[in-house]
N, CA, C, O and the ligand as a Tripos MOL2 file, in Angstrom:
@<TRIPOS>MOLECULE
protein
  273   271    69     0     0
PROTEIN
NO_CHARGES

@<TRIPOS>ATOM
      1 N          96.1610   82.3760  108.5850 N.3       1 MET1
      2 CA         96.9060   82.9230  107.3860 C.3       1 MET1
      3 C          96.2940   84.2910  107.0940 C.2       1 MET1
      4 O          95.0750   84.4620  107.0730 O.2       1 MET1
      5 N          97.2210   85.2970  106.8610 N.am      2 PRO2
      6 CA         96.7230   86.6370  106.5650 C.3       2 PRO2
      7 C          96.2190   86.7860  105.2500 C.2       2 PRO2
      8 O          96.6150   86.0840  104.3190 O.2       2 PRO2
      9 N          95.2480   87.7870  105.1220 N.am      3 LEU3
     10 CA         94.6600   88.0750  103.8510 C.3       3 LEU3
     11 C          95.3920   89.2590  103.2480 C.2       3 LEU3
     12 O          95.5230   90.3210  103.8570 O.2       3 LEU3
     13 N          95.8530   89.0430  102.0600 N.am      4 TYR4
     14 CA         96.6190   90.0860  101.3670 C.3       4 TYR4
     15 C          95.8480   90.5430  100.1020 C.2       4 TYR4
     16 O          95.0860   89.7970   99.4880 O.2       4 TYR4
     17 N          96.0990   91.7920   99.7710 N.am      5 GLU5
     18 CA         95.4040   92.3670   98.6020 C.3       5 GLU5
     19 C          96.5900   92.4030   97.4860 C.2       5 GLU5
     20 O          97.6930   92.8900   97.7320 O.2       5 GLU5
     21 N          96.2720   91.8860   96.3510 N.am      6 PHE6
     22 CA         97.1190   91.8600   95.2110 C.3       6 PHE6
     23 C          96.4820   92.6850   94.1340 C.2       6 PHE6
     24 O          95.2720   92.9120   94.1370 O.2       6 PHE6
     25 N          97.3050   93.1370   93.2020 N.am      7 VAL7
     26 CA         96.7940   93.7940   92.0090 C.3       7 VAL7
     27 C          97.4760   93.2330   90.8000 C.2       7 VAL7
     28 O          98.6940   93.0550   90.7920 O.2       7 VAL7
     29 N          96.7110   92.9550   89.7850 N.am      8 CYS8
     30 CA         97.2600   92.3780   88.5750 C.3       8 CYS8
     31 C          97.7870   93.5460   87.7200 C.2       8 CYS8
     32 O          97.1370   94.5660   87.4900 O.2       8 CYS8
     33 N          99.0690   93.2850   87.2590 N.am      9 ASP9
     34 CA         99.5380   94.4390   86.3900 C.3       9 ASP9
     35 C          99.0090   94.3360   84.9420 C.2       9 ASP9
     36 O          99.1750   95.2810   84.1710 O.2       9 ASP9
     37 N          98.4170   93.2840   84.5840 N.am     10 GLU10
     38 CA         97.9720   93.0390   83.2150 C.3      10 GLU10
     39 C          96.5540   93.5830   83.0730 C.2      10 GLU10
     40 O          96.2810   94.4050   82.1980 O.2      10 GLU10
     41 N          95.6720   93.1260   83.9230 N.am     11 CYS11
     42 CA         94.2720   93.5830   83.7110 C.3      11 CYS11
     43 C          93.8760   94.5560   84.8070 C.2      11 CYS11
     44 O          92.7480   95.0430   84.8680 O.2      11 CYS11
     45 N          94.8730   94.8250   85.6920 N.am     12 GLU12
     46 CA         94.6570   95.8480   86.7480 C.3      12 GLU12
     47 C          93.4900   95.5750   87.6650 C.2      12 GLU12
     48 O          92.8390   96.4790   88.1900 O.2      12 GLU12
     49 N          93.2470   94.2450   87.8400 N.am     13 THR13
     50 CA         92.1530   93.8190   88.7360 C.3      13 THR13
     51 C          92.7450   93.5580   90.0960 C.2      13 THR13
     52 O          93.7570   92.8650   90.2070 O.2      13 THR13
     53 N          92.1450   94.0920   91.1280 N.am     14 GLY14
     54 CA         92.5620   93.8430   92.4370 C.3      14 GLY14
     55 C          91.8700   92.5990   93.0020 C.2      14 GLY14
     56 O          90.6780   92.3860   92.7780 O.2      14 GLY14
     57 N          92.6110   91.8020   93.7170 N.am     15 PHE15
     58 CA         92.0350   90.5690   94.3450 C.3      15 PHE15
     59 C          92.6520   90.3080   95.7040 C.2      15 PHE15
     60 O          93.7690   90.7490   95.9760 O.2      15 PHE15
     61 N          91.9600   89.6190   96.5300 N.am     16 GLU16
     62 CA         92.4130   89.2820   97.8350 C.3      16 GLU16
     63 C          92.7390   87.8380   97.8980 C.2      16 GLU16
     64 O          92.0420   87.0180   97.3000 O.2      16 GLU16
     65 N          93.8170   87.4840   98.6300 N.am     17 LEU17
     66 CA         94.1530   86.0290   98.6860 C.3      17 LEU17
     67 C          94.8070   85.7450   99.9360 C.2      17 LEU17
     68 O          95.6280   86.5250  100.4200 O.2      17 LEU17
     69 N          94.4500   84.5760  100.5190 N.am     18 LEU18
     70 CA         95.0340   84.1290  101.7520 C.3      18 LEU18
     71 C          96.3660   83.4050  101.4320 C.2      18 LEU18
     72 O          96.3440   82.3160  100.8600 O.2      18 LEU18
     73 N          97.4540   83.9650  101.7730 N.am     19 VAL19
     74 CA         98.7050   83.3560  101.5310 C.3      19 VAL19
     75 C          99.6040   83.3710  102.8190 C.2      19 VAL19
     76 O          99.4260   84.1410  103.7640 O.2      19 VAL19
     77 N         100.5160   82.4940  102.7410 N.am     20 GLY20
     78 CA        101.4270   82.4240  103.9670 C.3      20 GLY20
     79 C         102.4010   83.5680  103.8080 C.2      20 GLY20
     80 O         102.5080   84.1780  102.7440 O.2      20 GLY20
     81 N         103.1220   83.8510  104.9060 N.am     21 PHE21
     82 CA        104.0690   84.8390  104.9580 C.3      21 PHE21
     83 C         105.2030   84.7580  103.9480 C.2      21 PHE21
     84 O         105.6850   85.7520  103.4060 O.2      21 PHE21
     85 N         105.6210   83.4290  103.7180 N.am     22 SER22
     86 CA        106.6540   83.2170  102.7390 C.3      22 SER22
     87 C         106.1810   83.4590  101.3460 C.2      22 SER22
     88 O         107.0250   83.5710  100.4570 O.2      22 SER22
     89 N         104.8960   83.5500  101.0700 N.am     23 GLN23
     90 CA        104.4280   83.7720   99.7380 C.3      23 GLN23
     91 C         103.9170   85.1900   99.4860 C.2      23 GLN23
     92 O         103.5650   85.5500   98.3620 O.2      23 GLN23
     93 N         103.8860   85.9440  100.5030 N.am     24 ALA24
     94 CA        103.2120   87.1840  100.4770 C.3      24 ALA24
     95 C         103.9170   88.2200   99.5360 C.2      24 ALA24
     96 O         103.2840   89.0890   98.9370 O.2      24 ALA24
     97 N         105.2470   88.0670   99.4500 N.am     25 ASP25
     98 CA        105.9700   89.0090   98.5780 C.3      25 ASP25
     99 C         106.2250   88.3970   97.1960 C.2      25 ASP25
    100 O         107.0030   88.9470   96.4170 O.2      25 ASP25
    101 N         105.5900   87.2830   96.8870 N.am     26 GLN26
    102 CA        105.7770   86.6160   95.5850 C.3      26 GLN26
    103 C         104.5570   86.8600   94.6950 C.2      26 GLN26
    104 O         103.4220   86.8760   95.1720 O.2      26 GLN26
    105 N         104.8100   87.0500   93.3860 N.am     27 PRO27
    106 CA        103.6570   87.2260   92.5550 C.3      27 PRO27
    107 C         102.6500   86.1010   92.5760 C.2      27 PRO27
    108 O         103.0290   84.9300   92.6100 O.2      27 PRO27
    109 N         101.4280   86.4200   92.5570 N.am     28 GLN28
    110 CA        100.4190   85.3710   92.6260 C.3      28 GLN28
    111 C          99.6930   85.3930   91.2060 C.2      28 GLN28
    112 O          99.7690   86.3320   90.4140 O.2      28 GLN28
    113 N          99.0070   84.2620   91.0160 N.am     29 THR29
    114 CA         98.2980   84.1660   89.7350 C.3      29 THR29
    115 C          96.9880   84.8920   89.7910 C.2      29 THR29
    116 O          96.1700   84.6700   90.6830 O.2      29 THR29
    117 N          96.7980   85.7590   88.8330 N.am     30 CYS30
    118 CA         95.5790   86.5800   88.6970 C.3      30 CYS30
    119 C          94.3820   85.5930   88.5410 C.2      30 CYS30
    120 O          94.4200   84.7140   87.6790 O.2      30 CYS30
    121 N          93.3750   85.7360   89.3350 N.am     31 PRO31
    122 CA         92.2090   84.8420   89.0830 C.3      31 PRO31
    123 C          91.3360   85.3530   87.9940 C.2      31 PRO31
    124 O          90.4480   84.6310   87.5420 O.2      31 PRO31
    125 N          91.5380   86.5720   87.5400 N.am     32 THR32
    126 CA         90.7520   87.0710   86.4430 C.3      32 THR32
    127 C          91.2700   86.6890   85.0800 C.2      32 THR32
    128 O          90.5520   86.1240   84.2550 O.2      32 THR32
    129 N          92.5410   87.0120   84.8560 N.am     33 CYS33
    130 CA         93.0950   86.7000   83.5510 C.3      33 CYS33
    131 C          94.1510   85.6890   83.5760 C.2      33 CYS33
    132 O          94.6390   85.3310   82.5040 O.2      33 CYS33
    133 N          94.5770   85.1660   84.7260 N.am     34 GLY34
    134 CA         95.5200   84.1550   84.8350 C.3      34 GLY34
    135 C          96.9200   84.6740   84.7010 C.2      34 GLY34
    136 O          97.8670   83.8910   84.6240 O.2      34 GLY34
    137 N          97.0730   85.9330   84.6710 N.am     35 GLY35
    138 CA         98.3660   86.5740   84.5640 C.3      35 GLY35
    139 C          99.2320   86.3080   85.7260 C.2      35 GLY35
    140 O          98.7310   86.1180   86.8340 O.2      35 GLY35
    141 N         100.5540   86.2850   85.5260 N.am     36 LEU36
    142 CA        101.4680   86.0320   86.6420 C.3      36 LEU36
    143 C         102.1780   87.3900   87.0840 C.2      36 LEU36
    144 O         102.9640   87.4210   88.0310 O.2      36 LEU36
    145 N         101.8630   88.4340   86.3780 N.am     37 HIS37
    146 CA        102.4550   89.7040   86.7740 C.3      37 HIS37
    147 C         101.5310   90.4180   87.7720 C.2      37 HIS37
    148 O         100.7560   91.2910   87.3810 O.2      37 HIS37
    149 N         101.6060   90.0700   88.9820 N.am     38 THR38
    150 CA        100.8830   90.7550   89.9740 C.3      38 THR38
    151 C         101.8000   91.2490   91.0500 C.2      38 THR38
    152 O         102.9280   90.7840   91.2170 O.2      38 THR38
    153 N         101.2500   92.2630   91.8180 N.am     39 HIS39
    154 CA        102.0920   92.7080   92.9350 C.3      39 HIS39
    155 C         101.1350   92.9390   94.1340 C.2      39 HIS39
    156 O          99.9590   93.2540   93.9470 O.2      39 HIS39
    157 N         101.6410   92.7820   95.3040 N.am     40 ARG40
    158 CA        100.8800   92.9520   96.4440 C.3      40 ARG40
    159 C         100.6850   94.4240   96.7670 C.2      40 ARG40
    160 O         101.6080   95.2290   96.6480 O.2      40 ARG40
    161 N          99.4630   94.7640   97.1790 N.am     41 LYS41
    162 CA         99.2460   96.0540   97.5980 C.3      41 LYS41
    163 C          99.7580   96.1840   99.0360 C.2      41 LYS41
    164 O          99.2470   95.5650   99.9690 O.2      41 LYS41
    165 N         100.7820   97.0110   99.1610 N.am     42 VAL42
    166 CA        101.5330   97.1750  100.3400 C.3      42 VAL42
    167 C         100.8390   98.2200  101.2840 C.2      42 VAL42
    168 O         100.5620   99.3470  100.8720 O.2      42 VAL42
    169 N         100.5890   97.8380  102.4710 N.am     43 SER43
    170 CA         99.9760   98.6960  103.3980 C.3      43 SER43
    171 C         100.9180   99.4640  104.3330 C.2      43 SER43
    172 O         100.5190  100.3820  105.0500 O.2      43 SER43
    173 N         102.1550   99.0510  104.2900 N.am     44 THR44
    174 CA        103.0820   99.5690  105.3090 C.3      44 THR44
    175 C         103.5920  100.9240  104.9640 C.2      44 THR44
    176 O         103.9240  101.7080  105.8530 O.2      44 THR44
    177 N         103.6670  101.2340  103.6510 N.am     45 PHE45
    178 CA        104.3050  102.5120  103.3110 C.3      45 PHE45
    179 C         103.5170  103.3090  102.2450 C.2      45 PHE45
    180 O         103.8380  104.4600  101.9480 O.2      45 PHE45
    181 N         102.5180  102.6860  101.7030 N.am     46 ALA46
    182 CA        101.8670  103.1690  100.4470 C.3      46 ALA46
    183 C         100.4010  103.5830  100.7840 C.2      46 ALA46
    184 O          99.6450  103.9300   99.8760 O.2      46 ALA46
    185 N         100.0320  103.5520  101.9690 N.am     47 MET47
    186 CA         98.6040  103.8880  102.3170 C.3      47 MET47
    187 C          98.4230  105.4230  102.1500 C.2      47 MET47
    188 O          99.3890  106.1850  102.1700 O.2      47 MET47
    189 N          97.2460  105.8070  101.9960 N.am     48 GLY48
    190 CA         96.9630  107.2820  102.0030 C.3      48 GLY48
    191 C          96.7010  107.8120  100.5970 C.2      48 GLY48
    192 O          96.7080  109.0270  100.3940 O.2      48 GLY48
    193 N          96.4850  106.9970   99.6880 N.am     49 GLY49
    194 CA         96.0650  107.4610   98.4330 C.3      49 GLY49
    195 C          97.1990  107.5190   97.2910 C.2      49 GLY49
    196 O          96.9390  107.8430   96.1320 O.2      49 GLY49
    197 N          98.3550  107.2050   97.6980 N.am     50 GLY50
    198 CA         99.4860  107.2670   96.8060 C.3      50 GLY50
    199 C          99.4450  106.0110   95.8190 C.2      50 GLY50
    200 O          98.8620  104.9800   96.1550 O.2      50 GLY50
    201 N         100.0050  106.1230   94.7450 N.am     51 ALA51
    202 CA        100.1390  104.9710   93.8710 C.3      51 ALA51
    203 C         101.0740  103.8700   94.3060 C.2      51 ALA51
    204 O         102.1750  104.1190   94.7970 O.2      51 ALA51
    205 N         100.6570  102.7560   94.1330 N.am     52 VAL52
    206 CA        101.5860  101.6400   94.5840 C.3      52 VAL52
    207 C         102.4430  101.1950   93.4510 C.2      52 VAL52
    208 O         101.9750  100.7270   92.4130 O.2      52 VAL52
    209 N         103.7420  101.3600   93.6890 N.am     53 ARG53
    210 CA        104.7830  100.9360   92.6580 C.3      53 ARG53
    211 C         105.8910  100.2520   93.3540 C.2      53 ARG53
    212 O         106.6280  100.8400   94.1450 O.2      53 ARG53
    213 N         105.9990   99.0070   93.0490 N.am     54 ASN54
    214 CA        107.0790   98.2530   93.5220 C.3      54 ASN54
    215 C         107.7150   97.3160   92.5650 C.2      54 ASN54
    216 O         108.5260   96.4450   92.8800 O.2      54 ASN54
    217 N         107.2690   97.5750   91.3360 N.am     55 THR55
    218 CA        107.9640   96.7690   90.2300 C.3      55 THR55
    219 C         108.4050   97.6980   89.0890 C.2      55 THR55
    220 O         107.9520   98.8390   88.9930 O.2      55 THR55
    221 N         109.2050   97.2390   88.3150 N.am     56 ALA56
    222 CA        109.6690   97.9830   87.2400 C.3      56 ALA56
    223 C         108.6520   98.2210   86.2130 C.2      56 ALA56
    224 O         107.7530   97.3960   86.0520 O.2      56 ALA56
    225 N         108.7260   99.3120   85.4890 N.am     57 GLY57
    226 CA        107.7600   99.5780   84.4050 C.3      57 GLY57
    227 C         106.6480  100.4280   84.9400 C.2      57 GLY57
    228 O         106.4800  100.5470   86.1540 O.2      57 GLY57
    229 N         105.9210  100.9920   84.0970 N.am     58 PRO58
    230 CA        104.7230  101.7760   84.4460 C.3      58 PRO58
    231 C         103.5670  100.9830   85.0430 C.2      58 PRO58
    232 O         103.0380  100.0540   84.4330 O.2      58 PRO58
    233 N         103.2160  101.3580   86.1890 N.am     59 VAL59
    234 CA        102.0160  100.6760   86.7460 C.3      59 VAL59
    235 C         100.9340  101.6740   86.9700 C.2      59 VAL59
    236 O         100.9990  102.4860   87.8930 O.2      59 VAL59
    237 N          99.9730  101.6220   86.1600 N.am     60 ALA60
    238 CA         98.7800  102.5500   86.1950 C.3      60 ALA60
    239 C          97.8870  102.1600   87.3180 C.2      60 ALA60
    240 O          97.5340  100.9870   87.4420 O.2      60 ALA60
    241 N          97.5220  103.0510   88.1080 N.am     61 ARG61
    242 CA         96.4910  102.7900   89.0940 C.3      61 ARG61
    243 C          95.1170  103.0170   88.4540 C.2      61 ARG61
    244 O          94.7990  104.0650   87.8930 O.2      61 ARG61
    245 N          94.3240  101.9290   88.5890 N.am     62 PRO62
    246 CA         92.9150  102.0550   88.0410 C.3      62 PRO62
    247 C          92.2290  103.2520   88.6730 C.2      62 PRO62
    248 O          92.3890  103.5110   89.8660 O.2      62 PRO62
    249 N          91.4620  103.9830   87.8680 N.am     63 ALA63
    250 CA         90.7260  105.1180   88.2820 C.3      63 ALA63
    251 C          89.6360  104.7810   89.2030 C.2      63 ALA63
    252 O          89.3090  105.5350   90.1190 O.2      63 ALA63
    253 N          89.0750  103.6610   88.9720 N.am     64 SER64
    254 CA         87.8790  103.1040   89.8250 C.3      64 SER64
    255 C          88.2570  101.7810   90.3370 C.2      64 SER64
    256 O          87.6670  100.7890   89.9080 O.2      64 SER64
    257 N          89.2080  101.6710   91.2350 N.am     65 SER65
    258 CA         89.5340  100.3850   91.7740 C.3      65 SER65
    259 C          88.4810   99.9880   92.8350 C.2      65 SER65
    260 O          88.1570  100.7910   93.7100 O.2      65 SER65
    261 N          87.9670   98.7960   92.7610 N.am     66 PRO66
    262 CA         86.9400   98.3670   93.6970 C.3      66 PRO66
    263 C          87.5690   98.1580   95.1190 C.2      66 PRO66
    264 O          86.8390   97.9520   96.0900 O.2      66 PRO66
    265 N          88.7910   98.2080   95.2160 N.am     67 PHE67
    266 CA         89.3380   97.8580   96.5070 C.3      67 PHE67
    267 C          89.9200   99.0520   97.2170 C.2      67 PHE67
    268 O          90.7500   98.8850   98.1110 O.2      67 PHE67
    269 N          89.5150  100.2530   96.8520 N.am     68 THR68
    270 CA         90.0260  101.3570   97.5320 C.3      68 THR68
    271 C          88.8740  102.1000   98.3250 C.2      68 THR68
    272 O          89.1310  103.1040   98.9900 O.2      68 THR68
    273 ZN         94.8460   89.8830   85.5200 Zn       69 ZN69
@<TRIPOS>BOND
     1     1     2 1
     2     2     3 1
     3     3     4 2
     4     3     5 am
     5     5     6 1
     6     6     7 1
     7     7     8 2
     8     7     9 am
     9     9    10 1
    10    10    11 1
    11    11    12 2
    12    11    13 am
    13    13    14 1
    14    14    15 1
    15    15    16 2
    16    15    17 am
    17    17    18 1
    18    18    19 1
    19    19    20 2
    20    19    21 am
    21    21    22 1
    22    22    23 1
    23    23    24 2
    24    23    25 am
    25    25    26 1
    26    26    27 1
    27    27    28 2
    28    27    29 am
    29    29    30 1
    30    30    31 1
    31    31    32 2
    32    31    33 am
    33    33    34 1
    34    34    35 1
    35    35    36 2
    36    35    37 am
    37    37    38 1
    38    38    39 1
    39    39    40 2
    40    39    41 am
    41    41    42 1
    42    42    43 1
    43    43    44 2
    44    43    45 am
    45    45    46 1
    46    46    47 1
    47    47    48 2
    48    47    49 am
    49    49    50 1
    50    50    51 1
    51    51    52 2
    52    51    53 am
    53    53    54 1
    54    54    55 1
    55    55    56 2
    56    55    57 am
    57    57    58 1
    58    58    59 1
    59    59    60 2
    60    59    61 am
    61    61    62 1
    62    62    63 1
    63    63    64 2
    64    63    65 am
    65    65    66 1
    66    66    67 1
    67    67    68 2
    68    67    69 am
    69    69    70 1
    70    70    71 1
    71    71    72 2
    72    71    73 am
    73    73    74 1
    74    74    75 1
    75    75    76 2
    76    75    77 am
    77    77    78 1
    78    78    79 1
    79    79    80 2
    80    79    81 am
    81    81    82 1
    82    82    83 1
    83    83    84 2
    84    83    85 am
    85    85    86 1
    86    86    87 1
    87    87    88 2
    88    87    89 am
    89    89    90 1
    90    90    91 1
    91    91    92 2
    92    91    93 am
    93    93    94 1
    94    94    95 1
    95    95    96 2
    96    95    97 am
    97    97    98 1
    98    98    99 1
    99    99   100 2
   100    99   101 am
   101   101   102 1
   102   102   103 1
   103   103   104 2
   104   103   105 am
   105   105   106 1
   106   106   107 1
   107   107   108 2
   108   107   109 am
   109   109   110 1
   110   110   111 1
   111   111   112 2
   112   111   113 am
   113   113   114 1
   114   114   115 1
   115   115   116 2
   116   115   117 am
   117   117   118 1
   118   118   119 1
   119   119   120 2
   120   119   121 am
   121   121   122 1
   122   122   123 1
   123   123   124 2
   124   123   125 am
   125   125   126 1
   126   126   127 1
   127   127   128 2
   128   127   129 am
   129   129   130 1
   130   130   131 1
   131   131   132 2
   132   131   133 am
   133   133   134 1
   134   134   135 1
   135   135   136 2
   136   135   137 am
   137   137   138 1
   138   138   139 1
   139   139   140 2
   140   139   141 am
   141   141   142 1
   142   142   143 1
   143   143   144 2
   144   143   145 am
   145   145   146 1
   146   146   147 1
   147   147   148 2
   148   147   149 am
   149   149   150 1
   150   150   151 1
   151   151   152 2
   152   151   153 am
   153   153   154 1
   154   154   155 1
   155   155   156 2
   156   155   157 am
   157   157   158 1
   158   158   159 1
   159   159   160 2
   160   159   161 am
   161   161   162 1
   162   162   163 1
   163   163   164 2
   164   163   165 am
   165   165   166 1
   166   166   167 1
   167   167   168 2
   168   167   169 am
   169   169   170 1
   170   170   171 1
   171   171   172 2
   172   171   173 am
   173   173   174 1
   174   174   175 1
   175   175   176 2
   176   175   177 am
   177   177   178 1
   178   178   179 1
   179   179   180 2
   180   179   181 am
   181   181   182 1
   182   182   183 1
   183   183   184 2
   184   183   185 am
   185   185   186 1
   186   186   187 1
   187   187   188 2
   188   187   189 am
   189   189   190 1
   190   190   191 1
   191   191   192 2
   192   191   193 am
   193   193   194 1
   194   194   195 1
   195   195   196 2
   196   195   197 am
   197   197   198 1
   198   198   199 1
   199   199   200 2
   200   199   201 am
   201   201   202 1
   202   202   203 1
   203   203   204 2
   204   203   205 am
   205   205   206 1
   206   206   207 1
   207   207   208 2
   208   207   209 am
   209   209   210 1
   210   210   211 1
   211   211   212 2
   212   211   213 am
   213   213   214 1
   214   214   215 1
   215   215   216 2
   216   215   217 am
   217   217   218 1
   218   218   219 1
   219   219   220 2
   220   219   221 am
   221   221   222 1
   222   222   223 1
   223   223   224 2
   224   223   225 am
   225   225   226 1
   226   226   227 1
   227   227   228 2
   228   227   229 am
   229   229   230 1
   230   230   231 1
   231   231   232 2
   232   231   233 am
   233   233   234 1
   234   234   235 1
   235   235   236 2
   236   235   237 am
   237   237   238 1
   238   238   239 1
   239   239   240 2
   240   239   241 am
   241   241   242 1
   242   242   243 1
   243   243   244 2
   244   243   245 am
   245   245   246 1
   246   246   247 1
   247   247   248 2
   248   247   249 am
   249   249   250 1
   250   250   251 1
   251   251   252 2
   252   251   253 am
   253   253   254 1
   254   254   255 1
   255   255   256 2
   256   255   257 am
   257   257   258 1
   258   258   259 1
   259   259   260 2
   260   259   261 am
   261   261   262 1
   262   262   263 1
   263   263   264 2
   264   263   265 am
   265   265   266 1
   266   266   267 1
   267   267   268 2
   268   267   269 am
   269   269   270 1
   270   270   271 1
   271   271   272 2
@<TRIPOS>SUBSTRUCTURE
     1 MET1         2 RESIDUE 1 A MET
     2 PRO2         6 RESIDUE 1 A PRO
     3 LEU3        10 RESIDUE 1 A LEU
     4 TYR4        14 RESIDUE 1 A TYR
     5 GLU5        18 RESIDUE 1 A GLU
     6 PHE6        22 RESIDUE 1 A PHE
     7 VAL7        26 RESIDUE 1 A VAL
     8 CYS8        30 RESIDUE 1 A CYS
     9 ASP9        34 RESIDUE 1 A ASP
    10 GLU10       38 RESIDUE 1 A GLU
    11 CYS11       42 RESIDUE 1 A CYS
    12 GLU12       46 RESIDUE 1 A GLU
    13 THR13       50 RESIDUE 1 A THR
    14 GLY14       54 RESIDUE 1 A GLY
    15 PHE15       58 RESIDUE 1 A PHE
    16 GLU16       62 RESIDUE 1 A GLU
    17 LEU17       66 RESIDUE 1 A LEU
    18 LEU18       70 RESIDUE 1 A LEU
    19 VAL19       74 RESIDUE 1 A VAL
    20 GLY20       78 RESIDUE 1 A GLY
    21 PHE21       82 RESIDUE 1 A PHE
    22 SER22       86 RESIDUE 1 A SER
    23 GLN23       90 RESIDUE 1 A GLN
    24 ALA24       94 RESIDUE 1 A ALA
    25 ASP25       98 RESIDUE 1 A ASP
    26 GLN26      102 RESIDUE 1 A GLN
    27 PRO27      106 RESIDUE 1 A PRO
    28 GLN28      110 RESIDUE 1 A GLN
    29 THR29      114 RESIDUE 1 A THR
    30 CYS30      118 RESIDUE 1 A CYS
    31 PRO31      122 RESIDUE 1 A PRO
    32 THR32      126 RESIDUE 1 A THR
    33 CYS33      130 RESIDUE 1 A CYS
    34 GLY34      134 RESIDUE 1 A GLY
    35 GLY35      138 RESIDUE 1 A GLY
    36 LEU36      142 RESIDUE 1 A LEU
    37 HIS37      146 RESIDUE 1 A HIS
    38 THR38      150 RESIDUE 1 A THR
    39 HIS39      154 RESIDUE 1 A HIS
    40 ARG40      158 RESIDUE 1 A ARG
    41 LYS41      162 RESIDUE 1 A LYS
    42 VAL42      166 RESIDUE 1 A VAL
    43 SER43      170 RESIDUE 1 A SER
    44 THR44      174 RESIDUE 1 A THR
    45 PHE45      178 RESIDUE 1 A PHE
    46 ALA46      182 RESIDUE 1 A ALA
    47 MET47      186 RESIDUE 1 A MET
    48 GLY48      190 RESIDUE 1 A GLY
    49 GLY49      194 RESIDUE 1 A GLY
    50 GLY50      198 RESIDUE 1 A GLY
    51 ALA51      202 RESIDUE 1 A ALA
    52 VAL52      206 RESIDUE 1 A VAL
    53 ARG53      210 RESIDUE 1 A ARG
    54 ASN54      214 RESIDUE 1 A ASN
    55 THR55      218 RESIDUE 1 A THR
    56 ALA56      222 RESIDUE 1 A ALA
    57 GLY57      226 RESIDUE 1 A GLY
    58 PRO58      230 RESIDUE 1 A PRO
    59 VAL59      234 RESIDUE 1 A VAL
    60 ALA60      238 RESIDUE 1 A ALA
    61 ARG61      242 RESIDUE 1 A ARG
    62 PRO62      246 RESIDUE 1 A PRO
    63 ALA63      250 RESIDUE 1 A ALA
    64 SER64      254 RESIDUE 1 A SER
    65 SER65      258 RESIDUE 1 A SER
    66 PRO66      262 RESIDUE 1 A PRO
    67 PHE67      266 RESIDUE 1 A PHE
    68 THR68      270 RESIDUE 1 A THR
    69 ZN69       273 GROUP 0 **** ****
């Protein structure tokens, strides 16, 4: 099972999760705050320092993300 990186939109915490391919594009539960508004850090088109935005609404990138 691949390891994906997710980012919580509520507490902006990044976390890694082993999920199946069928679940990779679905929001996961944030282990920190329990929030359901998370999105996967996509590596296919957003690498290189750009902000990751794939959901509606403003998504602020943490200035000091532990996963970058
Ligand atoms: Zn959270």
